Backbone as a ProteinNet text record, in pm:
[ID]
protein_1_A
[PRIMARY]
MKNKLFVMSAASGAGKTTLKDKVIGEFPDIVYSISATTRKPREGEVDGVHYFFKTKEEFEKLIKEDGLIEWNEVHGNYYGTPKFFVEDMLRQGKRVLFDLDVFGKVNFDKVYPDATGILILPPSEEELERRLRGRGTDSEEVIRLRLENAKKEMEFAKTKGKYEYTIINDDLERAADELRAILKNR
[TERTIARY]
-23028.9	-22910.4	-22860.3	-22929.5	-22881.2	-22746.2	-22664.3	-22514.3	-22437.7	-22487.7	-22398.2	-22352.9	-22423.9	-22400.9	-22376	-22261.2	-22219.4	-22196.1	-22263.7	-22247.7	-22176.9	-22067.2	-22003.2	-22025.9	-22056.7	-22074.6	-22002	-21953.3	-21887.2	-21864	-21831.2	-21795.4	-21655.1	-21629.5	-21491.1	-21394.9	-21290.9	-21190.2	-21208.5	-21318.5	-21344.2	-21273.1	-21210.9	-21110.4	-21174.1	-21291.3	-21343.6	-21258.6	-21193.1	-21093	-20981.1	-20929.6	-20821.1	-20855	-20980.7	-21034	-21061.1	-21116.1	-21138.3	-21016.7	-20909.1	-20785.9	-20718.2	-20738.5	-20673.3	-20731.3	-20856.1	-20925.5	-20979.8	-20987	-21068.9	-20973.1	-20846.7	-20760.2	-20775	-20833.7	-20842.5	-20969.8	-21049.8	-21178	-21185.5	-21126.9	-21122.7	-21252	-21359.5	-21509.1	-21568.4	-21502.2	-21554.3	-21482.1	-21558	-21491.5	-21550.8	-21461	-21498.8	-21567	-21675.2	-21747.9	-21675.4	-21669.6	-21605.6	-21721.2	-21718.7	-21807.5	-21770.5	-21859.5	-21834.5	-21843.3	-21757.2	-21756	-21704	-21742.5	-21702.3	-21576.6	-21545.1	-21426.4	-21309.7	-21201.4	-21078.4	-20996.9	-20928.2	-20843	-20745.7	-20730.1	-20618.8	-20488.1	-20379.6	-20244.7	-20254.4	-20225.1	-20217.3	-20340.4	-20458.6	-20588.2	-20590.5	-20644.5	-20651.2	-20791.2	-20834.3	-20961.8	-20988.5	-21110.8	-21145.1	-21093.5	-21010.8	-20948.9	-21019	-20989.8	-21033.7	-21176.9	-21195.2	-21326	-21342.6	-21458.9	-21476.6	-21488	-21388.9	-21389.5	-21459.1	-21566.8	-21650.6	-21655	-21681.2	-21713.7	-21851.2	-21889.6	-22020.2	-22118.7	-22097.5	-22180	-22197.3	-22091.3	-22086.4	-22178.1	-22157.3	-22231.4	-22376.3	-22418.2	-22550.8	-22624.6	-22546.9	-22591.1	-22618.4	-22536.4	-22566.2	-22697.4	-22713.6	-22842.6	-22968.7	-22948.8	-23053.6	-23088.8	-22987.9	-23014	-23035.8	-23061.2	-23084.2	-22977.8	-22846.7	-22729.9	-22676.6	-22731.6	-22687.9	-22792	-22745.6	-22835.2	-22869.3	-22770.3	-22792.9	-22692.2	-22724.9	-22627.9	-22664.2	-22567.1	-22582.2	-22478.3	-22505	-22396.1	-22346.5	-22206.7	-22141.8	-22022.1	-22012.9	-21898.5	-21884.4	-22003.1	-21996.7	-21955.8	-21947	-21923.7	-22029	-22052.4	-22138.8	-22067	-22134.8	-22095.4	-22211.3	-22183	-22288.5	-22232.3	-22332	-22302.3	-22340.7	-22251.9	-22293	-22362.5	-22479	-22546.6	-22471.2	-22400.5	-22340.4	-22228.1	-22166.6	-22060.4	-22108.6	-22215.6	-22276.9	-22332	-22417.7	-22477.1	-22391	-22276.2	-22169.1	-22105.2	-22074.5	-22014.5	-22105.7	-22228.4	-22337.1	-22352.7	-22350.3	-22362.8	-22242.7	-22125	-21995.5	-21999.1	-22107.1	-22102.4	-22028.3	-21982	-21914.2	-21997.8	-21945.5	-22004.6	-21938.6	-22017.5	-21976.8	-21973.6	-21868.1	-21851.3	-21854.3	-21950.7	-21965.4	-21925.2	-21882	-21855.8	-21940.6	-22054.1	-22159.6	-22179.5	-22201.1	-22251.1	-22378.2	-22421.7	-22542.2	-22666.5	-22658.1	-22785.3	-22788.4	-22670.1	-22671	-22718.4	-22677.1	-22715.2	-22872.9	-22949.6	-23092.2	-23152	-23095.2	-23131.9	-23104	-22981.1	-22942.6	-23024.4	-23076.1	-23165.5	-23298.9	-23340	-23456.2	-23446.7	-23331.2	-23309.2	-23270.6	-23176.6	-23125.6	-23158.2	-23274.7	-23306.6	-23238.6	-23204.5	-23129	-22969.8	-22926.9	-22785.6	-22750.1	-22641.7	-22582.8	-22520.4	-22570.7	-22511.7	-22410.7	-22295.8	-22181.5	-22146.7	-22180.5	-22148.8	-22017.6	-21923.2	-21789.6	-21785.4	-21756.4	-21759.9	-21615	-21575.4	-21453.4	-21470.2	-21361.4	-21380.5	-21437.3	-21415.3	-21455.9	-21448.9	-21518.5	-21516.3	-21373.3	-21300.1	-21168	-21075	-21087.4	-21004.5	-21033.8	-21169.2	-21198.8	-21134.8	-21136	-21072.4	-20914.1	-20857	-20714.3	-20685.6	-20767.8	-20740.4	-20757.8	-20855	-20879.2	-20767.9	-20714	-20609.5	-20478	-20463.5	-20340.4	-20326.6	-20426	-20424.2	-20344.5	-20365.1	-20293.2	-20326.9	-20452.7	-20515.1	-20619.4	-20669.3	-20784.7	-20755.7	-20822.9	-20804.2	-20888.4	-20869.3	-20932.1	-21080.7	-21123.1	-21263.5	-21326.2	-21248.1	-21299.2	-21306.7	-21199.5	-21208.1	-21328.5	-21350.1	-21464.3	-21593.7	-21605.6	-21728.2	-21744.3	-21639.9	-21636.2	-21679.7	-21616.7	-21658.1	-21814.7	-21854.6	-21991.4	-22090.2	-22048.4	-22131.2	-22117.3	-22006.7	-21989.6	-22092.3	-22118.3	-22210	-22343.8	-22379.7	-22520.2	-22535.5	-22424.1	-22431.7	-22446.1	-22366.8	-22378.4	-22508.6	-22566.5	-22700.9	-22796.7	-22790.4	-22894.9	-22879.1	-22747.9	-22720.7	-22789.8	-22769.8	-22821.2	-22974.6	-23034.5	-23183.6	-23260.9	-23193.3	-23272.2	-23211.2	-23083.1	-23019	-23056.9	-23011.8	-23031.5	-22890.9	-22835.9	-22708.8	-22712.2	-22687.6	-22681.7	-22554.5	-22460.7	-22330.1	-22274.5	-22211.3	-22143.6	-22000.9	-21904.8	-21763.2	-21703.1	-21663.5	-21589.8	-21449.3	-21395.2	-21263.7	-21163.1	-21143.5	-21040.3	-20912.1	-20923.4	-20797.1	-20806.9	-20714.5	-20725.2	-20735	-20648.1	-20651.8	-20782.5	-20834.3	-20957.2	-21069.8	-21087.5	-21173.5	-21170.7	-21047.9	-21036.7	-21076.3	-21051.2	-21105.5	-21258	-21320.2	-21468.8	-21526.1	-21457.4	-21510.3	-21484.2	-21361.8	-21345.2	-21456.6	-21494.3	-21593.1	-21724.2	-21757.8	-21889.7	-21887	-21771.4	-21770.9	-21752.8	-21692.8	-21689.4	-21831	-21891.3	-22006.4	-22146.5	-22147.7	-22262.8	-22263.7
-4746.5	-4704.4	-4820.6	-4929.2	-5031.6	-5084.5	-5095.2	-5149.6	-5049.9	-4918.5	-4809.6	-4711.4	-4694.8	-4598.9	-4658.9	-4624.7	-4666.7	-4557.3	-4549.6	-4436.9	-4491.8	-4441	-4464.1	-4358.7	-4386.5	-4286.4	-4330	-4229.7	-4256.1	-4124.4	-4131.9	-4011.3	-3982.2	-3847.5	-3791.4	-3871.1	-3931.8	-4008	-4161.4	-4206.6	-4355.8	-4425.6	-4352.2	-4414.8	-4440.5	-4364.9	-4401	-4353.1	-4241.2	-4187	-4280.1	-4331.6	-4428.9	-4550.1	-4605.6	-4728.1	-4692.7	-4585.1	-4556.7	-4547	-4482.2	-4452.9	-4592	-4680.9	-4820	-4910.4	-4888.6	-4980.4	-4927.2	-4795.3	-4735.1	-4760.6	-4762.6	-4777.9	-4920	-5012.5	-5146.2	-5161.8	-5062.1	-5078.8	-4960.1	-4982.3	-4879.1	-4822.6	-4899	-4854.9	-4781.4	-4752.1	-4691.6	-4547.8	-4434.8	-4308.4	-4261.5	-4189.3	-4133.2	-3994.4	-3978.4	-3850.6	-3744.3	-3631	-3523.3	-3419.9	-3400.2	-3312.8	-3168.9	-3082.1	-2943	-2900	-2818.5	-2777.6	-2624.3	-2565.9	-2442.5	-2434	-2569.2	-2564.6	-2525.7	-2489.6	-2445.3	-2577.8	-2582.1	-2695.4	-2735.4	-2861.2	-2913.2	-2914.9	-2912.9	-2929.4	-3043.4	-3010.7	-3113	-3134.7	-3084.4	-3093.6	-2991.8	-3046.8	-2977.7	-2955.6	-2840.3	-2805.3	-2895.5	-2954.9	-3033.6	-3175.6	-3206.2	-3346.4	-3405.7	-3339.3	-3374.4	-3321.8	-3196.8	-3132	-3022.8	-2974.1	-2846.5	-2751.7	-2668.5	-2567.1	-2452.8	-2412.4	-2300.1	-2196.6	-2069.1	-1973.8	-2009.1	-1949.2	-1959.5	-1910.6	-1794.1	-1741.3	-1827.3	-1888.4	-1972.4	-2093.6	-2163.1	-2265.6	-2242	-2135.1	-2089.5	-2074.1	-2025.9	-2010.8	-2153	-2253.3	-2402.1	-2446.2	-2421.9	-2459.2	-2388.7	-2268	-2184.1	-2235.9	-2280.6	-2312.2	-2461.8	-2539.8	-2687.6	-2760.3	-2708.3	-2779.1	-2886.7	-2926.6	-3031.1	-3141.2	-3273.1	-3368.7	-3369.3	-3340.4	-3331.6	-3227.2	-3174.1	-3079.5	-3064	-3027.9	-3019.6	-2931.5	-2879.3	-2806	-2900.7	-2915.2	-3001	-2929.1	-2927.9	-2868.2	-2718.6	-2647.2	-2519.8	-2488.8	-2586.1	-2566.6	-2648.4	-2590.4	-2661.8	-2774.2	-2888.5	-2995.8	-3036.7	-3086	-3121.8	-3194.7	-3260	-3341.1	-3280.4	-3224.9	-3166.5	-3257.8	-3217.7	-3304.9	-3316.7	-3220.7	-3237.6	-3347.3	-3360.6	-3454.6	-3598	-3627	-3761.6	-3796.1	-3705.4	-3737.9	-3759.9	-3682.4	-3710.9	-3844.4	-3884	-4022.1	-4126.4	-4113.6	-4223	-4234.3	-4114.6	-4124.8	-4204.7	-4180.4	-4253.7	-4396.2	-4441.2	-4587.8	-4623.1	-4518.8	-4550	-4576.6	-4639.4	-4673.8	-4550.8	-4499.3	-4381.2	-4415.9	-4400	-4417.1	-4272.6	-4257.7	-4132.5	-4145.4	-4034.1	-4016.5	-3909.6	-3948.4	-3858.5	-3883.6	-3783.4	-3801.5	-3864.5	-3913.1	-3994.3	-3902.6	-3784.3	-3690.1	-3674	-3652.5	-3626.6	-3759.1	-3878.6	-4003.2	-4007	-3975.3	-3979.3	-3899	-3780.7	-3687.9	-3738.8	-3807.6	-3865	-3979.8	-4056.8	-4174.8	-4133.3	-4002.8	-3958.5	-3941.1	-3926.8	-3908.6	-4035	-4109.5	-4238.5	-4347.8	-4404.2	-4497.9	-4629.5	-4666.8	-4793.8	-4790.5	-4676.7	-4669.3	-4763.9	-4828.2	-4918.1	-4840.4	-4856.6	-4795.3	-4874.1	-4817.9	-4878.7	-4786.7	-4831.6	-4765.3	-4802.6	-4714.5	-4739.6	-4686.1	-4784.2	-4750	-4769.7	-4672.1	-4700.5	-4803.9	-4874.6	-4984.6	-4926	-4800.5	-4742.2	-4595.9	-4533.4	-4386	-4341.8	-4426.8	-4388.2	-4389	-4493.9	-4494.6	-4387.4	-4340.3	-4233	-4110.6	-4082.6	-3957.2	-3973	-4091.5	-4098.9	-4069	-4111	-4081.4	-3934.9	-3867.6	-3730.4	-3649.7	-3674.9	-3595	-3630.7	-3755.4	-3788	-3724.5	-3676.4	-3606.4	-3471.5	-3404.4	-3285	-3173.3	-3182.1	-3072.1	-2995.7	-3026.8	-2955.6	-2907.4	-2795.7	-2740.4	-2827.2	-2799.7	-2876.7	-2859.7	-2737.3	-2699.8	-2792.1	-2798.9	-2874.4	-3021.8	-3076.8	-3219.2	-3249.8	-3164.4	-3188.9	-3186	-3087.4	-3085.1	-3218.4	-3256.9	-3374.1	-3495	-3510.8	-3625.5	-3621.2	-3501.8	-3485	-3514.7	-3473	-3493	-3643.7	-3702.9	-3854.1	-3928.4	-3911.5	-3974.3	-3966.7	-3842.5	-3822.4	-3894.2	-3876.4	-3931.7	-4090.3	-4156.5	-4302.1	-4337	-4269.3	-4312.5	-4294.4	-4185.4	-4158.6	-4256.9	-4295.1	-4404.9	-4539	-4580.1	-4707.5	-4705.2	-4588.1	-4586.5	-4545.9	-4446.6	-4389.4	-4404.5	-4462.2	-4469.9	-4599.4	-4601.6	-4724.7	-4762.6	-4860.4	-4921	-5064.4	-5116.7	-5263.7	-5338.6	-5246.4	-5307.9	-5231.1	-5292.6	-5207.3	-5268.5	-5184.5	-5230.2	-5167.5	-5253	-5187.7	-5182.1	-5059	-5030.4	-5039.9	-5165.3	-5195.9	-5241.2	-5298.8	-5358.4	-5314.9	-5222.2	-5159.8	-5274.6	-5371.3	-5473.7	-5546	-5590.4	-5660.5	-5581.7	-5452.5	-5365.8	-5337.2	-5312.9	-5302.8	-5416.5	-5547	-5654.9	-5666.2	-5628.8	-5617.5	-5527.9	-5405.7	-5298	-5355.9	-5422.6	-5481.4	-5575.8	-5665.3	-5764.1	-5709.3	-5585.7	-5532.4	-5472.4	-5405.1	-5340.7	-5447.9	-5569.9	-5671.3	-5734.9	-5769.2	-5852.5	-5774.9	-5650.3	-5568.6	-5527.5
-13416.1	-13346.9	-13270.5	-13258	-13156.5	-13212.8	-13104.7	-13125.5	-13206.6	-13216.7	-13277.5	-13185.5	-13066.8	-12967.2	-12834.8	-12767.7	-12645.5	-12552.2	-12438	-12336.1	-12200.5	-12182.3	-12049.8	-11955.9	-11841.9	-11728.9	-11606.1	-11534.5	-11415.7	-11347	-11221.1	-11144.7	-11179.4	-11163.3	-11198.8	-11110.7	-11178.9	-11109.3	-11102.8	-11164.8	-11158.8	-11263.1	-11360.9	-11456.4	-11589.3	-11633.3	-11754.5	-11876.4	-11852.6	-11956.1	-11982.1	-11877.5	-11882.4	-11951.4	-11924.4	-11977.1	-12143.3	-12170.9	-12307.1	-12381.5	-12322.3	-12399	-12416.9	-12328.8	-12341.1	-12455.5	-12474.7	-12572.8	-12701.3	-12699	-12836	-12959.3	-12959	-13069.9	-13121.3	-13049.2	-13098.9	-13194.2	-13200.8	-13263.2	-13373.5	-13491.8	-13601.4	-13637.4	-13619.2	-13649.1	-13546.3	-13437.7	-13317.6	-13304	-13292.1	-13278.4	-13131.9	-13068.3	-12949.8	-12966.6	-12902.7	-12924.3	-12847.7	-12924.5	-12861.5	-12800.1	-12676.4	-12607.8	-12628.4	-12604.4	-12588.3	-12436.1	-12395.5	-12256.9	-12236.5	-12131.1	-12100	-11996.4	-11944.7	-11870	-11933.4	-11865.9	-11925.5	-11961.9	-12066.2	-12101.5	-11990.7	-11967.7	-11872.8	-11966.5	-11905.1	-11975.7	-12076.9	-12201.5	-12304.6	-12381.3	-12323.4	-12404.3	-12522.8	-12631	-12763.1	-12809	-12835.9	-12887.9	-13017.2	-13016.4	-13136.3	-13131.1	-13035.8	-13010.9	-12881.3	-12774	-12644.4	-12610.4	-12640.8	-12628.7	-12727	-12748.7	-12822.3	-12709.9	-12688.8	-12575.5	-12627.4	-12543.9	-12581.6	-12462.7	-12500.1	-12401.1	-12349.4	-12236	-12192.9	-12294.3	-12359	-12455	-12583.4	-12628.4	-12730.5	-12698.3	-12583.6	-12539.3	-12538.8	-12472.1	-12466.7	-12605.6	-12694.1	-12834.9	-12890.7	-12871	-12902.7	-12849.5	-12720.2	-12653.3	-12728.7	-12740.1	-12800.8	-12944.1	-13022.2	-13164.3	-13178.3	-13062.4	-13056.5	-13123.6	-13101.5	-13154.1	-13065.5	-12958	-12871.9	-12842	-12846.7	-12817.6	-12662.9	-12586.3	-12444	-12393.6	-12276.2	-12207.9	-12061.5	-11983.7	-11838.8	-11783.5	-11664.7	-11596.6	-11481.8	-11490.2	-11394.4	-11342.2	-11213	-11144.4	-11182.4	-11215.2	-11250.8	-11401.9	-11479.9	-11621.3	-11704.7	-11814.7	-11910.5	-11981.9	-12015.7	-12093.6	-12186.2	-12297.4	-12390	-12515.1	-12583.5	-12700.4	-12823.4	-12914.2	-13032.9	-13122.1	-13182.1	-13277.8	-13405.2	-13462.1	-13590.8	-13586.1	-13471	-13472.8	-13477.3	-13391	-13403.7	-13515	-13571.3	-13706.6	-13813.6	-13823.4	-13921.1	-13909.6	-13780.5	-13749.4	-13797.6	-13763	-13795.5	-13953.2	-14027.8	-14167	-14223.7	-14159.4	-14201.1	-14174.5	-14114.9	-14066.3	-13950.5	-13866.9	-13745.4	-13630.8	-13534.7	-13398.6	-13308.2	-13219.5	-13139.3	-12984.2	-12920.7	-12775.2	-12713.6	-12613.9	-12544.2	-12397.5	-12339.7	-12205.3	-12153.8	-12088.9	-12044.8	-11893	-11823.7	-11677.2	-11667.1	-11549.2	-11545.8	-11580.5	-11552.5	-11578.3	-11723.3	-11795.3	-11945.5	-12018.8	-11957	-12009.8	-12021.3	-11913.5	-11914.7	-12024.2	-12045.4	-12158.2	-12293.3	-12306.5	-12423.7	-12460.2	-12373.8	-12395.8	-12450.8	-12434.1	-12488.6	-12643.3	-12686.9	-12824.2	-12887.7	-12815	-12870.8	-12764.1	-12744.6	-12637.8	-12659	-12784.4	-12789.5	-12767.7	-12722.5	-12684.6	-12567.7	-12575.5	-12469.5	-12359.2	-12235.7	-12119.8	-12060.7	-12019	-11940.1	-11822.6	-11712.7	-11585.8	-11525.1	-11507.8	-11455.2	-11313.8	-11223.3	-11077.9	-11023.5	-10924.6	-10854.9	-10765.7	-10703.1	-10606.3	-10472.5	-10441.1	-10314.3	-10315.4	-10219.9	-10216.4	-10183.6	-10089.8	-10050.9	-10171.8	-10256.7	-10377.4	-10477.9	-10486	-10573.3	-10522.1	-10380.1	-10325.5	-10359	-10341.1	-10373.1	-10510.9	-10604.3	-10755.4	-10780.9	-10726.3	-10754.3	-10700.9	-10576.5	-10521.1	-10594.8	-10645.4	-10708.2	-10842.4	-10898.8	-11036.8	-11018.4	-10908	-10875	-10969.6	-11017.3	-11113.7	-11044	-10937.7	-10874	-10739.5	-10701.1	-10572.8	-10467.9	-10346.2	-10240.3	-10251.6	-10295.3	-10305	-10417.9	-10529.8	-10645	-10605.8	-10544	-10511.8	-10416.6	-10309.7	-10230.1	-10304.9	-10406.2	-10481.9	-10568.4	-10628.7	-10708	-10625	-10510.1	-10424.8	-10384.9	-10347.2	-10311.8	-10427.6	-10544.7	-10667.4	-10710.5	-10688	-10729.3	-10646.3	-10522.9	-10439	-10495.6	-10528.6	-10581	-10725.6	-10807.7	-10937.1	-10939	-10855.4	-10846.5	-10795.3	-10697.4	-10636.4	-10752.3	-10829.5	-10938	-11043.2	-11078.1	-11185.8	-11145.4	-11022.2	-10968.5	-10966.6	-10936.1	-10927.1	-11044.8	-11122.7	-11238.6	-11367.7	-11371.9	-11497.1	-11573.7	-11700.3	-11778.8	-11827.7	-11763.8	-11777.3	-11798.2	-11903.4	-11949.4	-11884.4	-11847.5	-11808.1	-11686.6	-11594	-11486.3	-11469.1	-11476.9	-11460.2	-11341	-11235.6	-11126	-11171.9	-11158.9	-11208.1	-11088.9	-11039.7	-10935	-10992.5	-11112.3	-11178.3	-11329.3	-11371.4	-11501.7	-11613.6	-11612.4	-11714.9	-11727.5	-11603	-11600.5	-11656.1	-11610.1	-11641	-11796.5	-11852.1	-11994	-12074.9	-12027.7	-12088.5	-12084.8	-11980.4	-11978.3	-12080.7	-12081.1	-12181.8	-12326.9	-12357.9	-12491.7	-12525.8	-12425.7	-12448.7	-12488.3	-12414.2	-12440.3	-12588.1	-12623.3	-12752.8	-12856.1	-12845.6	-12948.6	-12964.7	-12853.1	-12859.6	-12888.7	-12903.8	-12923.5	-13069.7
[MASK]
++++++++++++++++++++++++++++++++++++++++++++++++++++++++++++++++++++++++++++++++++++++++++++++++++++++++++++++++++++++++++++++++++++++++++++++++++++++++++++++++++++++++++++++++++++++++++

């Protein structure tokens, strides 16, 4: 699986989705992995495109049937990587880019230890808070939870994660160039 699987991790608001969206179209051999989640869709999100949106019961059935490579509960919702999607893409000869939290990455590495890890960091905690508030999609309670979790996640990533690359997302164009270089050179 070496050079076939790329895992991006970041705290919510660090900009990994923006980075992914900016560069993924430049690589026709790379597909973006679609995760399953129990969180409600945000405006404009489509089932089977952005996520596989599941009820709690449906998700727990996937867990029970060993249908996920990894899964975790984050911000009160389940998130996981469906096996069927990844295996199908690899059979088609595609490379796959994943968006996993730092805890999911550890579990993912148990199944695919050769996956390339890319850690996306915001330039500062203050900037992370500004981005989360600027989205206008979350309540104050959710923003505080995300900020608290972000601190824990980044500490975990630095001490227990396996990331070959770190990108500080302080300038979108520069960060996108760094991601492009990683995807081209691996």
